[in-house]
C-alpha positions, 0 to 999 in steps of 0.5 A: 085315786084312779078310776077304772069303769067296765061295762060287759056282757057275761054268760051263766052256763049252768049244768048239773050244779056246775058253772062254766068259768074261765081262768082269768089272765090279767086285769083286776081278776088276774088269777081268779075264776071268772064268768065268760064274757067281756066289754060291750064295744061301741054300737054293740048290743048286749046280746051281740057282745055276749055271743062274740065274747063267748066265742073268743073266750070259750069257743062256743056259739050261743044259740039261745040266751035269756037276760038274768040280771044287770048289776054292778060291783065296786072294789079297789084294785092295787095295780102297778103300785097304785090304788084304783077304784073299779066300777064293774057293771055287767049284763048277765045272761043265762045261756040256754043252748049252744054249739061247739065244744068248750075250749079248756085251753086258750092262747092269749092274742089279739082277739082273746086277751084274758081267758086261759081256757074254761071248764065246768066247776062244781059250785059247792066247791068254789070259794070266794077267794078264788072267784071274781067279784061279778061271779060271786055276786051272780052266784049268790043271786042264783041262790048259792051260799059261797064260803070265804075259803076252804 
């Protein structure tokens, strides 16, 4: 079985029992709601990756963020008629303050390759079947009890 390893920095933007999520386009979480963020590039510090990814995927400038968690998930992904074992490790930050408006719609391009836009979602209305594995993990660590489906 092929393996796919991902190391990224992700933002938890919480407001009034809502969380900011992106509409994912491509990859193991295609069609799901995911935490904004992404790959830590070679030589880049995790906080720098968070700031860059939040600008690229959501359109915001992170002013203040604090480390919340570092953890990983392991799952299988069926892609191009092949089963792939995915190990996704994330450095998760609570975004305390930011500038600019959140972009509800984004175009896929060389800079942004997987976010169709972002919006705040009521956490109590989210279900596990429409969320990425890392979003489920972090919401549960924040104390939310997510349902399997509606």
